[in-house]
C-alpha angles and dihedrals in degrees: 000000000000126000129194110251120211118199119198124203108220095201115106094214116118091173114014116227112249114211129185114246117250115250116259115249115262089229138005094210096111097020123138110219129212122197115202118199108199090194101252119143114283094000088119090057090057092046093047089058093045090050091050092051094046094048091048086059092050100256121144110239131196122192124215134175139196118223092235133001092231095066132066118256110263115258091242091056093048091049091049091051091048091052096046104037142055096191128027129200115196119201117227111174144134 
């Protein structure tokens, strides 16, 4: 017995926005780092280690977190990160 299977794409984009990538910094010597925990299991373990390594090298580090991994980061959070950081590391882990 075969059934027709219908797959639905939940994204609202009819034509995705294409944005140019930001240029990488020439140096990270004076960079301010942001670590974004998207709230997936063990992502904080990864970020804890990254923070430890960055701080041992003298870099300022700010930590941020999303409420749930399944939602977009609120605009206010993204704006705050953009104001406070030069480089962002986002944790994706399970």
